[in-house]
C-alpha positions in Angstrom: -46.7 23.0 -42.7 -49.9 22.2 -40.8 -49.8 22.5 -37.0 -52.3 20.6 -34.7 -52.2 20.6 -31.0 -53.3 17.7 -28.8 -52.8 19.0 -25.2 -49.0 19.1 -24.6 -48.3 17.3 -27.9 -47.8 19.3 -31.2 -48.2 17.5 -34.5 -46.5 19.2 -37.5 -47.5 17.8 -40.9 -45.7 18.4 -44.2 -46.6 17.7 -47.8 -43.4 15.6 -48.5 -40.5 13.9 -46.9 -38.2 16.5 -48.4 -40.1 19.4 -46.9 -40.3 17.8 -43.4 -36.6 16.9 -43.4 -35.4 20.3 -44.6 -37.4 21.8 -41.7 -36.2 19.5 -39.0 -32.9 17.7 -39.9 -30.7 19.9 -37.7 -33.3 19.8 -34.9 -33.5 16.0 -35.1 -29.8 15.5 -35.2 -29.3 17.9 -32.3 -31.9 15.9 -30.3 -30.8 12.3 -30.9 -28.3 11.9 -33.8 -24.5 11.5 -33.9 -24.3 15.3 -33.6 -26.5 15.3 -30.4 -26.1 18.5 -28.4 -23.5 20.0 -30.8 -23.6 23.1 -32.8 -22.9 22.1 -36.4 -23.1 23.5 -39.9 -24.9 22.1 -42.9 -21.5 21.1 -44.3 -20.7 19.1 -41.1 -24.1 17.4 -41.3 -23.4 16.4 -44.9 -20.0 15.1 -44.0 -21.5 13.1 -41.1 -24.1 11.4 -43.3 -22.1 10.9 -46.6 -19.5 8.4 -47.8 -16.2 9.2 -49.4 -17.9 9.4 -52.8 -20.3 12.1 -51.5 -23.4 9.8 -51.4 -25.8 10.7 -48.6 -26.1 7.7 -46.4 -28.4 5.4 -48.4 -31.1 3.3 -46.7 -32.3 0.1 -48.2 -35.9 -0.7 -47.3 -38.3 -3.2 -49.0 -36.1 -3.5 -52.1 -35.8 0.3 -52.6 -33.0 2.8 -51.8 -33.5 6.1 -50.1 -31.4 9.1 -49.1 -31.6 10.8 -45.8 -34.1 13.4 -47.1 -36.3 10.9 -48.9 -36.3 8.1 -46.3 -37.5 9.6 -43.0 -41.3 10.3 -43.0 -41.6 11.0 -39.2 -39.6 12.1 -36.2 -40.0 13.5 -32.7 -38.2 15.7 -30.2 -38.9 17.4 -26.9 -39.6 21.1 -26.4 -36.7 21.2 -24.0 -34.3 20.1 -26.7 -35.8 22.5 -29.2 -35.3 25.4 -26.8 -31.6 24.4 -26.4 -31.3 24.1 -30.2 -32.8 27.6 -30.6 -30.3 29.1 -28.2 -27.3 27.4 -29.6 -28.2 28.1 -33.3 -29.8 31.5 -32.6 -27.9 33.5 -35.2 -28.0 30.8 -37.9 -31.7 29.5 -37.8 -33.3 28.9 -41.2 -36.8 30.2 -42.0 -38.2 26.7 -41.8 -36.6 26.1 -38.3 -38.0 29.4 -37.1 -41.5 28.3 -38.2 -41.1 25.1 -36.1 -39.9 27.1 -33.1 -42.8 29.5 -33.3 -45.4 26.7 -33.7 -44.0 24.8 -30.6 -44.2 27.6 -28.1 -47.0 26.0 -26.0 -46.0 22.4 -26.3 -43.8 20.0 -24.5 -43.4 17.3 -27.2 -43.3 17.7 -31.0 -44.0 15.2 -33.7 -43.3 15.8 -37.4 -44.9 13.6 -40.0 -45.4 13.7 -43.8 -49.0 13.6 -45.1 -48.3 10.5 -47.2 -46.3 8.7 -44.5 -46.9 5.2 -43.2 -49.5 4.6 -40.6 -46.9 2.5 -38.6 -44.7 5.7 -38.5 -47.5 7.7 -37.1 -48.2 5.2 -34.3 -44.4 4.9 -33.6 -44.0 8.7 -33.2 -47.2 9.2 -31.1 -46.1 6.3 -28.9 -43.0 8.3 -28.0 -45.1 11.4 -27.2 -47.4 9.4 -25.0 -44.5 7.8 -23.1 -43.0 11.3 -22.5 -46.3 13.0 -21.4 -48.0 10.2 -19.4 -46.2 8.4 -16.6 -48.9 5.7 -16.3 -48.7 4.9 -20.0 -44.9 4.7 -19.8 -45.0 2.4 -16.7 -47.5 0.1 -18.3 -45.8 -0.3 -21.7 -42.3 -0.6 -20.0 -43.7 -3.5 -17.9 -44.6 -5.3 -21.1 -41.2 -4.7 -22.7 -39.4 -5.8 -19.6 -41.3 -9.1 -19.7 -39.8 -10.0 -23.1 -37.4 -12.9 -22.8 -33.7 -12.0 -23.0 -33.2 -13.9 -26.3 -35.9 -11.9 -28.0 -34.8 -8.6 -26.4 -31.3 -9.3 -27.8 -32.7 -9.6 -31.3 -34.4 -6.2 -30.8 -31.2 -4.6 -29.6 -29.3 -6.1 -32.5 -31.7 -4.5 -34.9 -31.6 -1.2 -33.2 -27.8 -1.2 -33.2 -27.9 -2.0 -37.0 -30.1 1.0 -37.6 -27.7 3.3 -35.8 -29.5 3.7 -32.5 -27.1 4.1 -29.5 -27.8 0.9 -27.5 -26.6 0.1 -24.0 -29.1 2.1 -21.9 -31.9 -0.3 -20.9 -34.4 2.6 -20.4 -33.7 3.9 -23.9 -33.9 0.5 -25.4 -37.2 -0.1 -23.6 -38.5 3.2 -25.2 -37.5 2.2 -28.7 -38.7 -1.4 -28.5 -42.1 -0.2 -27.2 -42.4 2.2 -30.2 -41.5 -0.5 -32.7 -44.1 -2.8 -31.1 -46.7 -0.1 -31.3 -45.9 0.7 -34.9 -45.4 -2.9 -35.9 -44.9 -3.4 -39.6 -43.9 -6.9 -40.8 -42.0 -5.5 -43.9 -40.1 -3.2 -41.6 -39.2 -6.0 -39.2 -38.0 -8.1 -42.2 -35.6 -5.4 -43.1 -34.5 -4.1 -39.7 -35.2 -7.0 -37.3 -34.5 -10.0 -39.5 -33.9 -12.3 -36.6 -37.4 -11.8 -35.2 -40.3 -13.9 -36.5 -43.9 -12.5 -36.4 -45.2 -15.1 -34.0 -42.5 -14.2 -31.5 -43.7 -10.6 -31.1 -47.5 -11.1 -31.7 -48.4 -11.3 -28.0 -46.4 -8.1 -27.2 -47.8 -6.3 -30.2 -51.3 -7.1 -29.1 -50.9 -6.2 -25.4 -49.0 -2.9 -26.1 -51.3 -2.1 -29.0 -54.3 -2.2 -26.6 -52.7 0.2 -24.2 -51.7 2.5 -27.1 -55.2 2.4 -28.6 -56.8 3.4 -25.3 -54.4 6.3 -25.0 -54.9 7.3 -28.6 -58.7 7.4 -28.2 -58.2 9.6 -25.2 -55.8 12.1 -26.7 -56.3 12.2 -30.5 -59.9 13.6 -30.5 
């Protein structure tokens, strides 16, 4: 694990998807998964993510199939949620989880990425960190998201719901829509937002992308 600090933001980089997910799967699920805020065992996690035949929830993307531990190449969580996780799981922390907790001591937001991960994932995860740490950035990108016509927004929400996001909270939806616009990838849209055509989102990708690029040049130096 390589740790790099950008002000309040901590970037953790791992050599593989497997290594990243072994280090962070319980932290991530505690932060925003179906087991959010709960104390759970590895067995309970496997039960949550497996079908009756014991197959770990399989993702289909771009004609290929992935398991939980091979699919995710990036994730994010707040230091506040990590602190809560550390307290709740205090006597059951793995060595990898302890490494994450030690590395994050002076941070407010943590991003985990794999070294061979997609550039769109990197932008997506950093966009969340910028939204959390910079109120001006968040206000500006949310204004763009909220200008999206309802018909297009409904297509975004349908895609988010299909991926397992908990929809219904407009602020949460704004946050995720903004991150998918920043990390725009046409192949990803074809798989997860099949109702959306490239020309529909092009103006929003461009306008949010400019705000993100300015923030990136300011922070990631």
